C-alpha positions, -999 to 999 in steps of 0.1 A, spaced: 728 248 717 705 226 696 695 239 660 660 251 650 643 218 645 616 213 672 613 174 667 576 175 681 587 181 717 588 210 741 623 226 748 631 207 780 621 173 766 640 180 734 671 191 752 670 160 775 666 136 744 694 152 726 718 150 756 709 113 759 715 107 722 748 126 721 760 105 752 750 73 736 767 82 703 800 90 721 796 59 742 787 32 716 800 50 684 768 44 665 730 48 670 700 42 648 673 70 648 653 91 624 671 113 599 661 146 616 672 136 651 704 124 635 711 157 619 706 174 653 727 149 671 755 154 644 758 191 650 760 187 689 784 157 688 808 175 664 808 205 687 819 184 716 845 166 697 860 199 687 858 211 721 877 181 734 906 186 712 918 211 737 922 191 768 919 215 798 897 218 830 873 244 815 865 223 785 859 191 805 835 210 827 817 223 797 813 188 784 803 174 819 775 201 818 759 186 788 770 148 786 752 128 811 779 102 820 814 111 834 831 80 820 817 91 785 834 125 789 867 109 799 865 86 769 858 117 747 889 134 760 912 104 762 902 82 732 879 100 707 894 135 704 930 123 698 918 102 669 905 133 652 933 156 661 944 162 624 908 165 611 889 197 609 853 186 612 833 158 597 836 134 625 802 117 620 785 100 591 748 96 585 736 67 564 700 66 553 682 33 560 647 40 545 613 42 560 604 27 594 577 0 593 553 13 618 549 50 609 570 52 578 595 77 593 628 80 575 655 62 595 692 66 596 723 54 614 747 80 627 782 69 635 816 82 643 840 81 613 
């Protein structure tokens, strides 16, 4: 499911990291990370918000297979997706913050619109 960026990790570690970040984004509404991670999280989060617009058992099971917390899946289907019912994409916003102090990596905040 993730895009083509490797993010300096092997496949299993990258998938686990992205699953956790998507879960935290949907739970908290906003996370701070590097720009490249934020771009990967954006594509996955928007796919699951679009999936949650059709509230049926199959889509809930697909979401539970990727998102690591059951309460976040119920929040996605009950609170988040109805908010974006009339919107055709563009559910997240990435705001650039500038370089990180330690290693000068470009930082960004990704949040639900």
